[in-house]
C-alpha positions in Angstrom: -12.7 -10.7 13.6 -13.3 -11.7 10.0 -13.8 -15.4 9.2 -12.4 -15.3 5.7 -9.0 -16.8 4.8 -6.7 -14.6 2.9 -3.8 -16.0 0.9 -0.7 -14.3 -0.4 1.0 -15.5 -3.6 4.3 -13.9 -2.8 5.3 -12.7 0.7 7.7 -9.8 0.3 7.8 -6.5 2.2 4.4 -5.3 1.0 2.5 -8.6 1.6 4.1 -8.7 5.1 3.0 -5.1 5.8 -0.6 -6.0 4.9 -0.5 -9.2 6.9 0.9 -7.4 10.0 -1.6 -4.6 9.7 -4.5 -7.1 9.5 -3.3 -9.2 12.4 -2.4 -6.2 14.7 -5.7 -4.5 13.9 -7.7 -7.6 14.7 -9.1 -7.9 11.2 -7.9 -11.5 11.0 -5.8 -13.8 13.1 -2.7 -15.5 11.6 -4.5 -18.9 11.4 -6.7 -17.3 8.6 -3.7 -16.3 6.5 -1.7 -18.5 4.2 1.3 -17.6 2.0 3.7 -18.9 -0.5 7.0 -17.5 -1.7 10.0 -18.5 -3.8 12.3 -19.1 -0.8 10.5 -21.4 1.6 12.9 -21.2 4.5 12.7 -17.4 4.6 8.9 -17.6 4.1 8.6 -19.9 7.2 10.6 -17.5 9.4 8.5 -14.4 8.3 5.2 -16.3 8.5 5.9 -17.5 12.0 5.9 -14.0 13.3 2.2 -13.8 13.1 1.2 -17.5 13.1 0.7 -17.5 9.3 0.6 -20.8 7.5 3.5 -21.2 5.0 2.9 -23.4 1.9 5.1 -24.2 -1.1 3.0 -23.3 -4.2 0.6 -20.8 -5.6 -1.9 -23.6 -6.2 -1.9 -24.4 -2.5 -2.7 -20.8 -1.7 -5.5 -20.8 -4.3 -7.0 -23.9 -2.8 -6.8 -22.7 0.8 -7.9 -19.1 0.5 -11.2 -17.4 -0.5 -9.4 -14.1 -0.9 -6.2 -14.4 -2.9 -3.7 -11.6 -3.0 -1.3 -11.5 -6.0 1.8 -10.1 -4.4 4.6 -11.2 -6.7 6.7 -9.1 -9.0 4.8 -7.9 -12.1 7.1 -9.8 -14.5 6.3 -13.1 -12.6 2.6 -12.9 -12.9 2.1 -14.7 -16.3 4.3 -17.6 -15.3 2.9 -18.0 -11.7 -0.8 -17.1 -12.1 -1.4 -18.4 -15.6 -1.3 -22.1 -14.5 -3.8 -21.6 -11.7 -6.4 -19.5 -13.4 -9.0 -22.3 -13.2 -8.5 -22.4 -9.4 -9.2 -18.7 -9.2 -12.2 -18.7 -11.5 -14.6 -19.7 -8.8 -17.6 -17.8 -7.4 -16.4 -18.6 -3.9 -13.2 -16.7 -4.3 -11.9 -13.3 -5.4 -8.5 -11.9 -6.3 -6.8 -8.7 -5.1 -3.8 -7.7 -7.2 -1.2 -5.4 -5.6 1.2 -5.6 -8.6 2.3 -2.3 -10.1 1.3 -1.9 -13.8 -1.3 -4.7 -13.8 -4.8 -3.3 -14.3 -8.1 -5.0 -15.1 -7.3 -5.0 -18.9 -4.0 -6.9 -18.4 -5.7 -9.5 -16.4 -8.5 -9.8 -19.0 -5.8 -10.8 -21.4 -4.1 -13.2 -19.0 -7.3 -15.0 -17.9 -8.6 -15.3 -21.5 -11.8 -17.3 -21.8 -12.1 -17.7 -18.1 -12.0 -13.9 -17.4 -15.8 -13.7 -17.0 -15.6 -16.2 -14.1 -12.8 -14.5 -12.2 -13.6 -11.8 -9.6 -10.7 -9.4 -9.3 -9.8 -6.0 -7.9 -6.6 -4.3 -8.8 -4.9 -2.1 -6.2 -1.6 -0.5 -5.2 -0.9 -0.4 -1.5 1.8 1.3 0.6 3.8 0.1 3.5 2.2 2.2 6.3 -0.6 -0.4 6.1 1.6 -2.3 8.6 0.5 0.2 11.3 -3.1 0.7 10.0 -2.1 4.1 8.4 -1.9 3.0 4.8 -3.4 4.0 1.5 -4.8 1.5 -0.9 -5.1 3.0 -4.4 -8.0 0.9 -5.9 -9.0 0.7 -9.6 -12.6 1.8 -9.9 -13.2 -0.9 -12.6 -13.4 -4.4 -11.1 -15.3 -7.7 -11.4 -16.3 -8.1 -7.7 -19.8 -8.8 -6.7 -21.5 -6.5 -4.2 -20.9 -8.9 -1.4 -17.3 -9.4 -2.4 -16.8 -5.6 -2.4 -18.2 -5.4 1.1 -15.7 -8.1 2.2 -12.8 -6.3 0.4 -13.7 -3.2 2.4 -14.1 -5.1 5.7 -10.6 -6.5 5.2 -8.7 -3.4 4.0 -10.5 -0.4 5.3 -9.3 -0.9 8.9 -5.7 -0.6 7.8 -5.9 1.9 4.9 -7.7 4.7 3.2 -9.3 3.0 0.2 -9.1 5.5 -2.6 -10.8 4.6 -5.9 -9.4 6.0 -9.1 -10.1 5.4 -12.8 -7.8 3.1 -14.7 -6.0 5.9 -16.5 -4.8 7.4 -13.2 -3.6 4.3 -11.3 0.0 5.1 -12.2 0.1 8.7 -10.9 -1.9 7.7 -7.8 0.7 5.0 -7.2 3.4 7.7 -7.4 1.7 9.9 -4.9 0.7 7.2 -2.4 3.1 4.3 -3.1 6.4 5.9 -4.1 6.2 9.2 -2.1 6.7 7.4 1.3 10.4 7.2 0.2 10.4 11.0 -0.4 8.8 11.6 2.9 11.4 9.3 4.6 14.1 11.5 3.1 12.3 14.6 4.4 12.1 13.2 7.9 15.8 12.2 7.7 16.7 15.7 6.5 14.8 17.4 9.3 16.4 15.1 11.8 19.8 15.9 10.4 19.1 19.6 10.9 17.9 18.9 14.5 21.1 17.0 15.2 23.2 19.8 13.7 21.8 22.1 16.4 22.1 19.7 19.3 19.1 17.4 19.4 19.6 13.7 20.0 18.9 11.8 16.8 16.2 9.6 18.2 14.4 12.7 19.5 14.7 14.5 16.2 13.3 11.5 14.3 10.4 11.2 16.7 9.6 14.9 16.4 9.8 14.9 12.6 7.8 11.7 12.2 5.0 12.8 14.5 4.9 16.2 12.9 4.4 14.5 9.4 1.7 12.2 10.9 -0.1 15.1 12.6 -0.1 17.4 9.5 -1.6 14.6 7.4 -4.2 13.8 10.1 -5.1 17.5 10.3 -5.7 17.7 6.6 -7.8 14.5 6.5 -9.9 15.8 9.4 -10.5 19.3 8.1 -9.7 19.1 4.3 -8.3 22.6 4.7 -6.2 23.5 1.7 -2.5 22.8 2.4 -1.7 26.3 1.4 -4.0 27.7 4.0 -2.6 25.3 6.6 0.9 26.6 5.7 -0.3 30.2 6.0 -1.7 29.5 9.4 1.8 28.6 10.7 3.5 31.6 9.1 3.3 34.7 11.2 4.3 38.0 9.5 8.0 38.5 9.9 8.3 35.2 11.9 10.7 32.4 11.8 8.5 29.9 9.8 8.1 32.2 6.8 11.8 32.6 6.6 12.2 28.8 6.3 9.4 28.7 3.7 11.0 31.4 1.7 14.3 29.4 1.7 12.5 26.3 0.5 11.0 28.3 -2.3 14.4 29.6 -3.3 15.7 26.0 -3.3 12.8 24.9 -5.7 11.4 22.5 -3.1 8.1 22.1 -4.8 9.7 21.8 -8.2 12.0 19.1 -7.0 9.0 17.0 -5.8 7.2 17.4 -9.1 10.4 16.4 -11.0 10.7 13.3 -8.8 7.2 12.3 -9.8 8.0 13.1 -13.4 11.0 10.7 -13.2 8.7 7.9 -12.1 6.0 8.5 -14.7 8.3 8.9 -17.7 
């Protein structure tokens, strides 16, 4: 159990997923988590699920926590974080940003003269962190000390793969790890629909599809076998699987995925 206090400025779906993952994984207990949000009544209800302390303001979070997570919408950051920069610019604290589009250079501009005193790591998480199966895309450039980097990894590694990428590729990494869960949900739903079409109970079809996706991902991470080779291993000559693969190719399955990423990146 970690003895740090983590504070969330903003407590929406992603912040809640991180908090749940940390509590359930035994990284922190709820007493070591504090959060603020725009709607206090809703915040209290959500925070109570894990014994998290709800407070009214970002300043209160900054005062209480030694690890501050910026989890508000990107367009809110200047107004909410600007007034508390002095509270964040302390050697005893560091900041983790999970806001899309905010990299180290943008924070350098926001923090101005106090930037050199602020310790910050920019990241993009995804919601499977709630069940310790997440990905945390992490900008390679940061201002954390060696000790703070160790603390960052102690907090987040138990609930996610920490993947460090250079600043220029944060956006595309976010698409692959942060946006594609929605694509995968659609894939799971489509597979389940097909199963239901041929008589499976929907709950059974969802479980089969979801566990299959989890297992394929785990197999790749364990072996790093090329996905094409993994696909080939399932496709017997003249068999049923290769017929389905051929149909997906005819339907431009791969191209549709690439176009979806193009739509996000453009």
